mmCIF file of the N, C-alpha and C atoms, coordinates in Angstrom:
data_MODEL
# 
_entry.id   MODEL 
# 
loop_
_atom_site.group_PDB 
_atom_site.id 
_atom_site.type_symbol 
_atom_site.label_atom_id 
_atom_site.label_alt_id 
_atom_site.label_comp_id 
_atom_site.label_asym_id 
_atom_site.label_entity_id 
_atom_site.label_seq_id 
_atom_site.pdbx_PDB_ins_code 
_atom_site.Cartn_x 
_atom_site.Cartn_y 
_atom_site.Cartn_z 
_atom_site.occupancy 
_atom_site.B_iso_or_equiv 
_atom_site.pdbx_formal_charge 
_atom_site.auth_seq_id 
_atom_site.auth_comp_id 
_atom_site.auth_asym_id 
_atom_site.auth_atom_id 
_atom_site.pdbx_PDB_model_num 
ATOM 1   N N  . MET A 1 1  ? -201.175 -32.322 -53.996  1.00 0.00 ? 1  MET A N  1 
ATOM 2   C CA . MET A 1 1  ? -202.301 -31.943 -54.815  1.00 0.00 ? 1  MET A CA 1 
ATOM 3   C C  . MET A 1 1  ? -203.400 -32.987 -54.643  1.00 0.00 ? 1  MET A C  1 
ATOM 4   N N  . LYS A 1 2  ? -204.635 -32.546 -54.496  1.00 0.00 ? 2  LYS A N  1 
ATOM 5   C CA . LYS A 1 2  ? -205.764 -33.452 -54.333  1.00 0.00 ? 2  LYS A CA 1 
ATOM 6   C C  . LYS A 1 2  ? -206.126 -34.093 -55.670  1.00 0.00 ? 2  LYS A C  1 
ATOM 7   N N  . SER A 1 3  ? -206.238 -35.404 -55.718  1.00 0.00 ? 3  SER A N  1 
ATOM 8   C CA . SER A 1 3  ? -206.549 -36.091 -56.979  1.00 0.00 ? 3  SER A CA 1 
ATOM 9   C C  . SER A 1 3  ? -208.022 -35.981 -57.355  1.00 0.00 ? 3  SER A C  1 
ATOM 10  N N  . GLU A 1 4  ? -208.935 -35.843 -56.385  1.00 0.00 ? 4  GLU A N  1 
ATOM 11  C CA . GLU A 1 4  ? -210.362 -35.814 -56.704  1.00 0.00 ? 4  GLU A CA 1 
ATOM 12  C C  . GLU A 1 4  ? -210.822 -34.487 -57.306  1.00 0.00 ? 4  GLU A C  1 
ATOM 13  N N  . GLY A 1 5  ? -210.000 -33.456 -57.273  1.00 0.00 ? 5  GLY A N  1 
ATOM 14  C CA . GLY A 1 5  ? -210.390 -32.158 -57.804  1.00 0.00 ? 5  GLY A CA 1 
ATOM 15  C C  . GLY A 1 5  ? -209.965 -31.910 -59.228  1.00 0.00 ? 5  GLY A C  1 
ATOM 16  N N  . HIS A 1 6  ? -209.287 -32.880 -59.841  1.00 0.00 ? 6  HIS A N  1 
ATOM 17  C CA . HIS A 1 6  ? -208.760 -32.678 -61.189  1.00 0.00 ? 6  HIS A CA 1 
ATOM 18  C C  . HIS A 1 6  ? -209.279 -33.763 -62.132  1.00 0.00 ? 6  HIS A C  1 
ATOM 19  N N  . PRO A 1 7  ? -209.643 -33.385 -63.362  1.00 0.00 ? 7  PRO A N  1 
ATOM 20  C CA . PRO A 1 7  ? -210.120 -34.392 -64.318  1.00 0.00 ? 7  PRO A CA 1 
ATOM 21  C C  . PRO A 1 7  ? -208.966 -35.270 -64.799  1.00 0.00 ? 7  PRO A C  1 
ATOM 22  N N  . ASP A 1 8  ? -209.322 -36.453 -65.291  1.00 0.00 ? 8  ASP A N  1 
ATOM 23  C CA . ASP A 1 8  ? -208.329 -37.368 -65.853  1.00 0.00 ? 8  ASP A CA 1 
ATOM 24  C C  . ASP A 1 8  ? -207.789 -36.775 -67.162  1.00 0.00 ? 8  ASP A C  1 
ATOM 25  N N  . TYR A 1 9  ? -206.472 -36.630 -67.247  1.00 0.00 ? 9  TYR A N  1 
ATOM 26  C CA . TYR A 1 9  ? -205.813 -36.051 -68.408  1.00 0.00 ? 9  TYR A CA 1 
ATOM 27  C C  . TYR A 1 9  ? -205.041 -37.158 -69.088  1.00 0.00 ? 9  TYR A C  1 
ATOM 28  N N  . HIS A 1 10 ? -205.428 -37.540 -70.318  1.00 0.00 ? 10 HIS A N  1 
ATOM 29  C CA . HIS A 1 10 ? -204.889 -38.726 -70.967  1.00 0.00 ? 10 HIS A CA 1 
ATOM 30  C C  . HIS A 1 10 ? -204.707 -38.489 -72.468  1.00 0.00 ? 10 HIS A C  1 
ATOM 31  N N  . PHE A 1 11 ? -204.134 -39.467 -73.172  1.00 0.00 ? 11 PHE A N  1 
ATOM 32  C CA . PHE A 1 11 ? -203.910 -39.359 -74.610  1.00 0.00 ? 11 PHE A CA 1 
ATOM 33  C C  . PHE A 1 11 ? -205.128 -39.847 -75.388  1.00 0.00 ? 11 PHE A C  1 
ATOM 34  N N  . ILE A 1 12 ? -205.522 -39.062 -76.427  1.00 0.00 ? 12 ILE A N  1 
ATOM 35  C CA . ILE A 1 12 ? -206.569 -39.456 -77.376  1.00 0.00 ? 12 ILE A CA 1 
ATOM 36  C C  . ILE A 1 12 ? -206.053 -39.172 -78.784  1.00 0.00 ? 12 ILE A C  1 
ATOM 37  N N  . THR A 1 13 ? -206.702 -39.746 -79.778  1.00 0.00 ? 13 THR A N  1 
ATOM 38  C CA . THR A 1 13 ? -206.367 -39.478 -81.172  1.00 0.00 ? 13 THR A CA 1 
ATOM 39  C C  . THR A 1 13 ? -207.471 -38.608 -81.767  1.00 0.00 ? 13 THR A C  1 
ATOM 40  N N  . VAL A 1 14 ? -207.088 -37.521 -82.429  1.00 0.00 ? 14 VAL A N  1 
ATOM 41  C CA . VAL A 1 14 ? -208.044 -36.629 -83.090  1.00 0.00 ? 14 VAL A CA 1 
ATOM 42  C C  . VAL A 1 14 ? -207.924 -36.859 -84.595  1.00 0.00 ? 14 VAL A C  1 
ATOM 43  N N  . VAL A 1 15 ? -209.072 -37.054 -85.264  1.00 0.00 ? 15 VAL A N  1 
ATOM 44  C CA . VAL A 1 15 ? -209.104 -37.285 -86.706  1.00 0.00 ? 15 VAL A CA 1 
ATOM 45  C C  . VAL A 1 15 ? -209.816 -36.114 -87.369  1.00 0.00 ? 15 VAL A C  1 
ATOM 46  N N  . LEU A 1 16 ? -209.132 -35.440 -88.310  1.00 0.00 ? 16 LEU A N  1 
ATOM 47  C CA . LEU A 1 16 ? -209.714 -34.333 -89.062  1.00 0.00 ? 16 LEU A CA 1 
ATOM 48  C C  . LEU A 1 16 ? -210.498 -34.875 -90.254  1.00 0.00 ? 16 LEU A C  1 
ATOM 49  N N  . ASN A 1 17 ? -211.242 -34.003 -90.926  1.00 0.00 ? 17 ASN A N  1 
ATOM 50  C CA . ASN A 1 17 ? -212.068 -34.401 -92.068  1.00 0.00 ? 17 ASN A CA 1 
ATOM 51  C C  . ASN A 1 17 ? -211.263 -34.961 -93.233  1.00 0.00 ? 17 ASN A C  1 
ATOM 52  N N  . ASP A 1 18 ? -210.035 -34.509 -93.397  1.00 0.00 ? 18 ASP A N  1 
ATOM 53  C CA . ASP A 1 18 ? -209.213 -34.993 -94.508  1.00 0.00 ? 18 ASP A CA 1 
ATOM 54  C C  . ASP A 1 18 ? -208.486 -36.295 -94.172  1.00 0.00 ? 18 ASP A C  1 
ATOM 55  N N  . GLY A 1 19 ? -208.758 -36.865 -92.989  1.00 0.00 ? 19 GLY A N  1 
ATOM 56  C CA . GLY A 1 19 ? -208.138 -38.125 -92.596  1.00 0.00 ? 19 GLY A CA 1 
ATOM 57  C C  . GLY A 1 19 ? -206.875 -37.976 -91.763  1.00 0.00 ? 19 GLY A C  1 
ATOM 58  N N  . THR A 1 20 ? -206.390 -36.754 -91.618  1.00 0.00 ? 20 THR A N  1 
ATOM 59  C CA . THR A 1 20 ? -205.208 -36.508 -90.804  1.00 0.00 ? 20 THR A CA 1 
ATOM 60  C C  . THR A 1 20 ? -205.496 -36.886 -89.360  1.00 0.00 ? 20 THR A C  1 
ATOM 61  N N  . LYS A 1 21 ? -204.543 -37.582 -88.738  1.00 0.00 ? 21 LYS A N  1 
ATOM 62  C CA . LYS A 1 21 ? -204.690 -37.996 -87.346  1.00 0.00 ? 21 LYS A CA 1 
ATOM 63  C C  . LYS A 1 21 ? -203.542 -37.432 -86.532  1.00 0.00 ? 21 LYS A C  1 
ATOM 64  N N  . TYR A 1 22 ? -203.833 -37.064 -85.298  1.00 0.00 ? 22 TYR A N  1 
ATOM 65  C CA . TYR A 1 22 ? -202.746 -36.682 -84.399  1.00 0.00 ? 22 TYR A CA 1 
ATOM 66  C C  . TYR A 1 22 ? -203.082 -37.072 -82.973  1.00 0.00 ? 22 TYR A C  1 
ATOM 67  N N  . LEU A 1 23 ? -202.057 -37.313 -82.214  1.00 0.00 ? 23 LEU A N  1 
ATOM 68  C CA . LEU A 1 23 ? -202.182 -37.715 -80.824  1.00 0.00 ? 23 LEU A CA 1 
ATOM 69  C C  . LEU A 1 23 ? -202.041 -36.478 -79.947  1.00 0.00 ? 23 LEU A C  1 
ATOM 70  N N  . THR A 1 24 ? -202.949 -36.323 -79.005  1.00 0.00 ? 24 THR A N  1 
ATOM 71  C CA . THR A 1 24 ? -202.907 -35.183 -78.105  1.00 0.00 ? 24 THR A CA 1 
ATOM 72  C C  . THR A 1 24 ? -203.401 -35.610 -76.735  1.00 0.00 ? 24 THR A C  1 
ATOM 73  N N  . ARG A 1 25 ? -203.195 -34.761 -75.767  1.00 0.00 ? 25 ARG A N  1 
ATOM 74  C CA . ARG A 1 25 ? -203.700 -35.036 -74.426  1.00 0.00 ? 25 ARG A CA 1 
ATOM 75  C C  . ARG A 1 25 ? -204.983 -34.247 -74.222  1.00 0.00 ? 25 ARG A C  1 
ATOM 76  N N  . SER A 1 26 ? -205.950 -34.855 -73.512  1.00 0.00 ? 26 SER A N  1 
ATOM 77  C CA . SER A 1 26 ? -207.253 -34.227 -73.338  1.00 0.00 ? 26 SER A CA 1 
ATOM 78  C C  . SER A 1 26 ? -207.957 -34.790 -72.108  1.00 0.00 ? 26 SER A C  1 
ATOM 79  N N  . THR A 1 27 ? -208.998 -34.097 -71.675  1.00 0.00 ? 27 THR A N  1 
ATOM 80  C CA . THR A 1 27 ? -209.867 -34.616 -70.628  1.00 0.00 ? 27 THR A CA 1 
ATOM 81  C C  . THR A 1 27 ? -211.103 -35.265 -71.246  1.00 0.00 ? 27 THR A C  1 
ATOM 82  N N  . TRP A 1 28 ? -211.245 -35.188 -72.585  1.00 0.00 ? 28 TRP A N  1 
ATOM 83  C CA . TRP A 1 28 ? -212.376 -35.782 -73.290  1.00 0.00 ? 28 TRP A CA 1 
ATOM 84  C C  . TRP A 1 28 ? -212.207 -37.298 -73.354  1.00 0.00 ? 28 TRP A C  1 
ATOM 85  N N  . GLY A 1 29 ? -213.277 -38.043 -73.184  1.00 0.00 ? 29 GLY A N  1 
ATOM 86  C CA . GLY A 1 29 ? -213.259 -39.488 -73.356  1.00 0.00 ? 29 GLY A CA 1 
ATOM 87  C C  . GLY A 1 29 ? -212.354 -40.211 -72.385  1.00 0.00 ? 29 GLY A C  1 
ATOM 88  N N  . SER A 1 30 ? -211.818 -41.325 -72.868  1.00 0.00 ? 30 SER A N  1 
ATOM 89  C CA . SER A 1 30 ? -210.922 -42.157 -72.064  1.00 0.00 ? 30 SER A CA 1 
ATOM 90  C C  . SER A 1 30 ? -209.616 -42.353 -72.813  1.00 0.00 ? 30 SER A C  1 
ATOM 91  N N  . GLU A 1 31 ? -208.626 -42.868 -72.123  1.00 0.00 ? 31 GLU A N  1 
ATOM 92  C CA . GLU A 1 31 ? -207.319 -43.151 -72.726  1.00 0.00 ? 31 GLU A CA 1 
ATOM 93  C C  . GLU A 1 31 ? -207.493 -43.968 -73.997  1.00 0.00 ? 31 GLU A C  1 
ATOM 94  N N  . GLY A 1 32 ? -206.914 -43.503 -75.122  1.00 0.00 ? 32 GLY A N  1 
ATOM 95  C CA . GLY A 1 32 ? -206.944 -44.227 -76.383  1.00 0.00 ? 32 GLY A CA 1 
ATOM 96  C C  . GLY A 1 32 ? -208.171 -43.988 -77.247  1.00 0.00 ? 32 GLY A C  1 
ATOM 97  N N  . ASP A 1 33 ? -209.154 -43.215 -76.788  1.00 0.00 ? 33 ASP A N  1 
ATOM 98  C CA . ASP A 1 33 ? -210.344 -42.936 -77.597  1.00 0.00 ? 33 ASP A CA 1 
ATOM 99  C C  . ASP A 1 33 ? -209.978 -42.131 -78.844  1.00 0.00 ? 33 ASP A C  1 
ATOM 100 N N  . VAL A 1 34 ? -210.848 -42.209 -79.857  1.00 0.00 ? 34 VAL A N  1 
ATOM 101 C CA . VAL A 1 34 ? -210.662 -41.472 -81.102  1.00 0.00 ? 34 VAL A CA 1 
ATOM 102 C C  . VAL A 1 34 ? -211.771 -40.431 -81.213  1.00 0.00 ? 34 VAL A C  1 
ATOM 103 N N  . LEU A 1 35 ? -211.391 -39.163 -81.380  1.00 0.00 ? 35 LEU A N  1 
ATOM 104 C CA . LEU A 1 35 ? -212.335 -38.068 -81.556  1.00 0.00 ? 35 LEU A CA 1 
ATOM 105 C C  . LEU A 1 35 ? -212.318 -37.664 -83.026  1.00 0.00 ? 35 LEU A C  1 
ATOM 106 N N  . THR A 1 36 ? -213.427 -37.896 -83.743  1.00 0.00 ? 36 THR A N  1 
ATOM 107 C CA . THR A 1 36 ? -213.542 -37.533 -85.154  1.00 0.00 ? 36 THR A CA 1 
ATOM 108 C C  . THR A 1 36 ? -214.299 -36.222 -85.235  1.00 0.00 ? 36 THR A C  1 
ATOM 109 N N  . LEU A 1 37 ? -213.683 -35.205 -85.812  1.00 0.00 ? 37 LEU A N  1 
ATOM 110 C CA . LEU A 1 37 ? -214.285 -33.876 -85.875  1.00 0.00 ? 37 LEU A CA 1 
ATOM 111 C C  . LEU A 1 37 ? -215.228 -33.748 -87.058  1.00 0.00 ? 37 LEU A C  1 
ATOM 112 N N  . ASP A 1 38 ? -216.364 -33.087 -86.862  1.00 0.00 ? 38 ASP A N  1 
ATOM 113 C CA . ASP A 1 38 ? -217.291 -32.775 -87.949  1.00 0.00 ? 38 ASP A CA 1 
ATOM 114 C C  . ASP A 1 38 ? -216.835 -31.522 -88.682  1.00 0.00 ? 38 ASP A C  1 
ATOM 115 N N  . ILE A 1 39 ? -216.393 -30.532 -87.919  1.00 0.00 ? 39 ILE A N  1 
ATOM 116 C CA . ILE A 1 39 ? -215.918 -29.262 -88.476  1.00 0.00 ? 39 ILE A CA 1 
ATOM 117 C C  . ILE A 1 39 ? -214.519 -29.035 -87.928  1.00 0.00 ? 39 ILE A C  1 
ATOM 118 N N  . ASP A 1 40 ? -213.592 -28.710 -88.813  1.00 0.00 ? 40 ASP A N  1 
ATOM 119 C CA . ASP A 1 40 ? -212.219 -28.488 -88.388  1.00 0.00 ? 40 ASP A CA 1 
ATOM 120 C C  . ASP A 1 40 ? -211.575 -27.408 -89.255  1.00 0.00 ? 40 ASP A C  1 
ATOM 121 N N  . PRO A 1 41 ? -210.339 -27.026 -88.972  1.00 0.00 ? 41 PRO A N  1 
ATOM 122 C CA . PRO A 1 41 ? -209.693 -25.956 -89.751  1.00 0.00 ? 41 PRO A CA 1 
ATOM 123 C C  . PRO A 1 41 ? -209.531 -26.266 -91.237  1.00 0.00 ? 41 PRO A C  1 
ATOM 124 N N  . THR A 1 42 ? -209.647 -27.534 -91.653  1.00 0.00 ? 42 THR A N  1 
ATOM 125 C CA . THR A 1 42 ? -209.513 -27.855 -93.080  1.00 0.00 ? 42 THR A CA 1 
ATOM 126 C C  . THR A 1 42 ? -210.814 -27.655 -93.848  1.00 0.00 ? 42 THR A C  1 
ATOM 127 N N  . THR A 1 43 ? -211.949 -27.503 -93.129  1.00 0.00 ? 43 THR A N  1 
ATOM 128 C CA . THR A 1 43 ? -213.230 -27.383 -93.824  1.00 0.00 ? 43 THR A CA 1 
ATOM 129 C C  . THR A 1 43 ? -214.049 -26.161 -93.427  1.00 0.00 ? 43 THR A C  1 
ATOM 130 N N  . HIS A 1 44 ? -213.775 -25.544 -92.307  1.00 0.00 ? 44 HIS A N  1 
ATOM 131 C CA . HIS A 1 44 ? -214.599 -24.436 -91.831  1.00 0.00 ? 44 HIS A CA 1 
ATOM 132 C C  . HIS A 1 44 ? -214.270 -23.147 -92.585  1.00 0.00 ? 44 HIS A C  1 
ATOM 133 N N  . PRO A 1 45 ? -215.283 -22.416 -93.079  1.00 0.00 ? 45 PRO A N  1 
ATOM 134 C CA . PRO A 1 45 ? -215.057 -21.187 -93.840  1.00 0.00 ? 45 PRO A CA 1 
ATOM 135 C C  . PRO A 1 45 ? -214.251 -20.130 -93.093  1.00 0.00 ? 45 PRO A C  1 
ATOM 136 N N  . ALA A 1 46 ? -214.289 -20.133 -91.776  1.00 0.00 ? 46 ALA A N  1 
ATOM 137 C CA . ALA A 1 46 ? -213.528 -19.144 -91.022  1.00 0.00 ? 46 ALA A CA 1 
ATOM 138 C C  . ALA A 1 46 ? -212.028 -19.308 -91.252  1.00 0.00 ? 46 ALA A C  1 
ATOM 139 N N  . TRP A 1 47 ? -211.582 -20.536 -91.519  1.00 0.00 ? 47 TRP A N  1 
ATOM 140 C CA . TRP A 1 47 ? -210.159 -20.789 -91.747  1.00 0.00 ? 47 TRP A CA 1 
ATOM 141 C C  . TRP A 1 47 ? -209.816 -20.980 -93.207  1.00 0.00 ? 47 TRP A C  1 
ATOM 142 N N  . THR A 1 48 ? -210.803 -21.366 -94.037  1.00 0.00 ? 48 THR A N  1 
ATOM 143 C CA . THR A 1 48 ? -210.506 -21.634 -95.442  1.00 0.00 ? 48 THR A CA 1 
ATOM 144 C C  . THR A 1 48 ? -210.760 -20.422 -96.333  1.00 0.00 ? 48 THR A C  1 
ATOM 145 N N  . GLY A 1 49 ? -211.413 -19.387 -95.798  1.00 0.00 ? 49 GLY A N  1 
ATOM 146 C CA . GLY A 1 49 ? -211.694 -18.194 -96.591  1.00 0.00 ? 49 GLY A CA 1 
ATOM 147 C C  . GLY A 1 49 ? -212.899 -18.353 -97.490  1.00 0.00 ? 49 GLY A C  1 
ATOM 148 N N  . GLY A 1 50 ? -213.721 -19.362 -97.256  1.00 0.00 ? 50 GLY A N  1 
ATOM 149 C CA . GLY A 1 50 ? -214.917 -19.586 -98.061  1.00 0.00 ? 50 GLY A CA 1 
ATOM 150 C C  . GLY A 1 50 ? -215.950 -18.501 -97.848  1.00 0.00 ? 50 GLY A C  1 
ATOM 151 N N  . GLY A 1 51 ? -216.800 -18.330 -98.806  1.00 0.00 ? 51 GLY A N  1 
ATOM 152 C CA . GLY A 1 51 ? -217.835 -17.306 -98.720  1.00 0.00 ? 51 GLY A CA 1 
ATOM 153 C C  . GLY A 1 51 ? -218.960 -17.710 -97.787  1.00 0.00 ? 51 GLY A C  1 
ATOM 154 N N  . GLN A 1 52 ? -219.635 -16.724 -97.275  1.00 0.00 ? 52 GLN A N  1 
ATOM 155 C CA . GLN A 1 52 ? -220.766 -16.964 -96.390  1.00 0.00 ? 52 GLN A CA 1 
ATOM 156 C C  . GLN A 1 52 ? -222.035 -17.014 -97.219  1.00 0.00 ? 52 GLN A C  1 
ATOM 157 N N  . GLN A 1 53 ? -222.891 -17.972 -96.931  1.00 0.00 ? 53 GLN A N  1 
ATOM 158 C CA . GLN A 1 53 ? -224.149 -18.100 -97.647  1.00 0.00 ? 53 GLN A CA 1 
ATOM 159 C C  . GLN A 1 53 ? -225.284 -17.742 -96.694  1.00 0.00 ? 53 GLN A C  1 
ATOM 160 N N  . ILE A 1 54 ? -226.157 -16.832 -97.127  1.00 0.00 ? 54 ILE A N  1 
ATOM 161 C CA . ILE A 1 54 ? -227.292 -16.433 -96.310  1.00 0.00 ? 54 ILE A CA 1 
ATOM 162 C C  . ILE A 1 54 ? -228.502 -17.258 -96.720  1.00 0.00 ? 54 ILE A C  1 
ATOM 163 N N  . LEU A 1 55 ? -229.094 -17.939 -95.762  1.00 0.00 ? 55 LEU A N  1 
ATOM 164 C CA . LEU A 1 55 ? -230.305 -18.702 -96.025  1.00 0.00 ? 55 LEU A CA 1 
ATOM 165 C C  . LEU A 1 55 ? -231.505 -17.849 -95.666  1.00 0.00 ? 55 LEU A C  1 
ATOM 166 N N  . ASP A 1 56 ? -232.445 -17.737 -96.597  1.00 0.00 ? 56 ASP A N  1 
ATOM 167 C CA . ASP A 1 56 ? -233.647 -16.950 -96.367  1.00 0.00 ? 56 ASP A CA 1 
ATOM 168 C C  . ASP A 1 56 ? -234.736 -17.866 -95.830  1.00 0.00 ? 56 ASP A C  1 
ATOM 169 N N  . ARG A 1 57 ? -234.855 -17.926 -94.520  1.00 0.00 ? 57 ARG A N  1 
ATOM 170 C CA . ARG A 1 57 ? -235.868 -18.777 -93.889  1.00 0.00 ? 57 ARG A CA 1 
ATOM 171 C C  . ARG A 1 57 ? -237.134 -17.947 -93.677  1.00 0.00 ? 57 ARG A C  1 
ATOM 172 N N  . ALA A 1 58 ? -238.208 -18.441 -94.233  1.00 0.00 ? 58 ALA A N  1 
ATOM 173 C CA . ALA A 1 58 ? -239.534 -17.814 -94.099  1.00 0.00 ? 58 ALA A CA 1 
ATOM 174 C C  . ALA A 1 58 ? -239.539 -16.375 -94.598  1.00 0.00 ? 58 ALA A C  1 
ATOM 175 N N  . GLY A 1 59 ? -238.726 -16.069 -95.589  1.00 0.00 ? 59 GLY A N  1 
ATOM 176 C CA . GLY A 1 59 ? -238.734 -14.748 -96.202  1.00 0.00 ? 59 GLY A CA 1 
ATOM 177 C C  . GLY A 1 59 ? -238.142 -13.635 -95.356  1.00 0.00 ? 59 GLY A C  1 
ATOM 178 N N  . ARG A 1 60 ? -237.330 -13.968 -94.356  1.00 0.00 ? 60 ARG A N  1 
ATOM 179 C CA . ARG A 1 60 ? -236.785 -12.938 -93.464  1.00 0.00 ? 60 ARG A CA 1 
ATOM 180 C C  . ARG A 1 60 ? -235.882 -11.948 -94.196  1.00 0.00 ? 60 ARG A C  1 
ATOM 181 N N  . VAL A 1 61 ? -235.013 -12.463 -95.069  1.00 0.00 ? 61 VAL A N  1 
ATOM 182 C CA . VAL A 1 61 ? -234.131 -11.566 -95.815  1.00 0.00 ? 61 VAL A CA 1 
ATOM 183 C C  . VAL A 1 61 ? -234.953 -10.695 -96.755  1.00 0.00 ? 61 VAL A C  1 
ATOM 184 N N  . SER A 1 62 ? -235.917 -11.297 -97.427  1.00 0.00 ? 62 SER A N  1 
ATOM 185 C CA . SER A 1 62 ? -236.788 -10.536 -98.336  1.00 0.00 ? 62 SER A CA 1 
ATOM 186 C C  . SER A 1 62 ? -237.571 -9.471  -97.569  1.00 0.00 ? 62 SER A C  1 
ATOM 187 N N  . LYS A 1 63 ? -238.073 -9.824  -96.395  1.00 0.00 ? 63 LYS A N  1 
ATOM 188 C CA . LYS A 1 63 ? -238.822 -8.880  -95.566  1.00 0.00 ? 63 LYS A CA 1 
ATOM 189 C C  . LYS A 1 63 ? -237.932 -7.719  -95.136  1.00 0.00 ? 63 LYS A C  1 
ATOM 190 N N  . PHE A 1 64 ? -236.700 -8.023  -94.741  1.00 0.00 ? 64 PHE A N  1 
ATOM 191 C CA . PHE A 1 64 ? -235.743 -6.983  -94.354  1.00 0.00 ? 64 PHE A CA 1 
ATOM 192 C C  . PHE A 1 64 ? -235.455 -6.057  -95.537  1.00 0.00 ? 64 PHE A C  1 
ATOM 193 N N  . ASN A 1 65 ? -235.167 -6.661  -96.693  1.00 0.00 ? 65 ASN A N  1 
ATOM 194 C CA . ASN A 1 65 ? -234.862 -5.868  -97.889  1.00 0.00 ? 65 ASN A CA 1 
ATOM 195 C C  . ASN A 1 65 ? -236.025 -4.945  -98.253  1.00 0.00 ? 65 ASN A C  1 
ATOM 196 N N  . LYS A 1 66 ? -237.244 -5.448  -98.181  1.00 0.00 ? 66 LYS A N  1 
ATOM 197 C CA . LYS A 1 66 ? -238.417 -4.627  -98.510  1.00 0.00 ? 66 LYS A CA 1 
ATOM 198 C C  . LYS A 1 66 ? -238.571 -3.479  -97.512  1.00 0.00 ? 66 LYS A C  1 
ATOM 199 N N  . LYS A 1 67 ? -238.361 -3.762  -96.217  1.00 0.00 ? 67 LYS A N  1 
ATOM 200 C CA . LYS A 1 67 ? -238.518 -2.756  -95.174  1.00 0.00 ? 67 LYS A CA 1 
ATOM 201 C C  . LYS A 1 67 ? -237.520 -1.611  -95.335  1.00 0.00 ? 67 LYS A C  1 
ATOM 202 N N  . PHE A 1 68 ? -236.283 -1.924  -95.732  1.00 0.00 ? 68 PHE A N  1 
ATOM 203 C CA . PHE A 1 68 ? -235.230 -0.910  -95.785  1.00 0.00 ? 68 PHE A CA 1 
ATOM 204 C C  . PHE A 1 68 ? -234.785 -0.547  -97.198  1.00 0.00 ? 68 PHE A C  1 
ATOM 205 N N  . GLU A 1 69 ? -235.580 -0.892  -98.224  1.00 0.00 ? 69 GLU A N  1 
ATOM 206 C CA . GLU A 1 69 ? -235.165 -0.629  -99.598  1.00 0.00 ? 69 GLU A CA 1 
ATOM 207 C C  . GLU A 1 69 ? -235.011 0.863   -99.919  1.00 0.00 ? 69 GLU A C  1 
ATOM 208 N N  . GLY A 1 70 ? -235.726 1.720   -99.213  1.00 0.00 ? 70 GLY A N  1 
ATOM 209 C CA . GLY A 1 70 ? -235.666 3.152   -99.506  1.00 0.00 ? 70 GLY A CA 1 
ATOM 210 C C  . GLY A 1 70 ? -234.445 3.874   -98.948  1.00 0.00 ? 70 GLY A C  1 
ATOM 211 N N  . ILE A 1 71 ? -233.708 3.257   -98.045  1.00 0.00 ? 71 ILE A N  1 
ATOM 212 C CA . ILE A 1 71 ? -232.572 3.979   -97.455  1.00 0.00 ? 71 ILE A CA 1 
ATOM 213 C C  . ILE A 1 71 ? -231.215 3.502   -97.968  1.00 0.00 ? 71 ILE A C  1 
ATOM 214 N N  . GLY A 1 72 ? -231.214 2.595   -98.944  1.00 0.00 ? 72 GLY A N  1 
ATOM 215 C CA . GLY A 1 72 ? -229.976 2.216   -99.602  1.00 0.00 ? 72 GLY A CA 1 
ATOM 216 C C  . GLY A 1 72 ? -229.096 1.231   -98.851  1.00 0.00 ? 72 GLY A C  1 
ATOM 217 N N  . LEU A 1 73 ? -229.638 0.473   -97.913  1.00 0.00 ? 73 LEU A N  1 
ATOM 218 C CA . LEU A 1 73 ? -228.838 -0.511  -97.184  1.00 0.00 ? 73 LEU A CA 1 
ATOM 219 C C  . LEU A 1 73 ? -228.773 -1.850  -97.889  1.00 0.00 ? 73 LEU A C  1 
ATOM 220 N N  . THR A 1 74 ? -229.739 -2.116  -98.746  1.00 0.00 ? 74 THR A N  1 
ATOM 221 C CA . THR A 1 74 ? -229.800 -3.442  -99.371  1.00 0.00 ? 74 THR A CA 1 
ATOM 222 C C  . THR A 1 74 ? -229.037 -3.459  -100.675 1.00 0.00 ? 74 THR A C  1 
ATOM 223 N N  . LYS A 1 75 ? -228.583 -4.648  -101.023 1.00 0.00 ? 75 LYS A N  1 
ATOM 224 C CA . LYS A 1 75 ? -227.837 -4.856  -102.263 1.00 0.00 ? 75 LYS A CA 1 
ATOM 225 C C  . LYS A 1 75 ? -228.839 -5.158  -103.374 1.00 0.00 ? 75 LYS A C  1 
ATOM 226 N N  . LYS A 1 76 ? -228.781 -4.431  -104.444 1.00 0.00 ? 76 LYS A N  1 
ATOM 227 C CA . LYS A 1 76 ? -229.682 -4.637  -105.569 1.00 0.00 ? 76 LYS A CA 1 
ATOM 228 C C  . LYS A 1 76 ? -229.157 -5.765  -106.449 1.00 0.00 ? 76 LYS A C  1 
ATOM 229 N N  . GLY A 1 77 ? -230.077 -6.616  -106.916 1.00 0.00 ? 77 GLY A N  1 
ATOM 230 C CA . GLY A 1 77 ? -229.706 -7.656  -107.868 1.00 0.00 ? 77 GLY A CA 1 
ATOM 231 C C  . GLY A 1 77 ? -229.408 -8.893  -107.214 1.00 0.00 ? 77 GLY A C  1 
# 
């Protein structure tokens, strides 16, 4: 097997938001590096079942609601 065609595969430590650490193999960083995650399964709504929040930037949601208010697609209240 050619060595120049494959990335370096080594051990790193991954740290989750709750402080949990685990050792895994990766091509990220260098041997012994620590990867601290910003978003992980302990905090992301996709895994925690949290609700989705819609941000109305520049009135886009309001504009949409006004445009389609007559056909019953928007939520009242």
